[in-house]
C-alpha positions in Angstrom: 1.9 -29.6 29.2 3.4 -32.5 27.4 7.0 -33.1 28.1 9.7 -35.5 26.4 8.4 -38.7 24.9 4.8 -37.6 26.0 4.7 -35.3 23.0 2.0 -36.0 20.5 3.6 -36.4 16.9 0.4 -36.7 14.6 0.8 -37.3 11.2 -0.6 -33.8 10.5 2.5 -32.0 11.8 2.3 -30.7 15.2 4.5 -28.1 16.4 5.5 -26.4 19.5 4.9 -22.9 20.0 5.5 -19.9 22.4 3.0 -18.4 24.0 4.0 -15.2 25.9 1.9 -14.9 29.1 -0.1 -11.4 28.8 1.1 -8.8 31.1 3.7 -11.1 32.7 6.1 -12.0 29.8 6.3 -15.6 30.7 6.8 -17.8 27.9 5.4 -21.5 27.9 6.2 -24.2 25.4 2.7 -25.6 24.5 2.3 -28.0 21.3 0.0 -26.4 18.5 -2.4 -28.7 16.7 -3.7 -27.7 13.1 -7.6 -27.6 13.0 -7.6 -30.3 10.6 -6.2 -32.7 13.3 -8.8 -31.5 15.6 -11.7 -31.7 13.3 -10.6 -35.4 12.1 -10.1 -36.4 16.0 -13.8 -35.3 17.0 -15.5 -36.2 13.7 -16.1 -32.6 12.9 -17.4 -31.7 16.6 -19.9 -34.2 16.2 -22.9 -34.2 18.7 -22.1 -37.8 19.4 -18.7 -36.7 21.0 -20.0 -33.8 22.9 -19.0 -34.7 26.7 -20.7 -31.6 28.4 -20.8 -27.7 28.1 -18.6 -25.3 29.9 -18.8 -21.7 30.8 -17.2 -20.9 27.5 -18.4 -23.6 25.3 -18.8 -27.3 24.9 -16.1 -29.8 25.6 -15.8 -33.1 22.8 -14.1 -36.4 22.9 -11.6 -37.1 20.2 -9.1 -39.9 19.3 -5.9 -38.7 17.8 -4.0 -40.8 15.1 -2.4 -43.9 17.1 -5.5 -44.1 19.3 -4.8 -41.3 22.2 -8.2 -40.3 23.5 -8.3 -36.5 24.2 -11.1 -33.8 25.3 -11.5 -30.8 23.0 -12.7 -27.5 24.7 -14.4 -25.4 21.8 -14.8 -21.9 22.5 -18.4 -20.6 21.7 -18.4 -17.5 19.7 -20.6 -15.8 22.3 -18.3 -16.7 25.0 -16.7 -13.4 25.1 -13.6 -14.5 25.7 -11.0 -12.9 23.4 -7.5 -14.0 22.0 -5.6 -12.7 24.8 -7.8 -14.4 27.6 -7.5 -17.4 25.7 -3.9 -17.4 25.7 -3.9 -16.5 29.4 -6.0 -19.5 30.0 -3.7 -22.0 27.9 -0.7 -20.5 29.8 -2.1 -20.9 32.9 -3.7 -24.7 32.4 -0.4 -25.9 30.8 1.2 -25.2 34.1 -1.5 -27.1 36.5 -0.7 -30.4 37.6 -3.2 -32.6 39.9 -4.7 -36.0 39.8 -8.2 -34.8 39.2 -7.4 -32.4 36.4 -6.7 -33.5 32.8 -3.2 -32.6 31.4 -3.2 -30.1 28.5 -1.8 -31.6 25.3 -2.1 -28.3 23.2 -4.1 -25.8 21.5 -5.4 -24.7 18.2 -6.7 -21.1 17.3 
């Protein structure tokens, strides 16, 4: 999760939202990005920007305004992961910090 001056302030209007952890009631502040911002960053999920394939869908590289490089996990419509599972995953990943893991910058639904 981004903190303080690490927050992305793109010209598309990023906002901080609260995700309630399903079942636990824990609240986590996670930046929300508009779909238009993600589409521009990934060149409309171009195959040239595809980094790989995960269990729930492909991962794309992208660039935010200002040059910050990002990785975007796009859920497959066939993944079987629902909105509650997605929110739980975002909440969990937002709290993880490890040198071998990328930091969650935000989400888009």
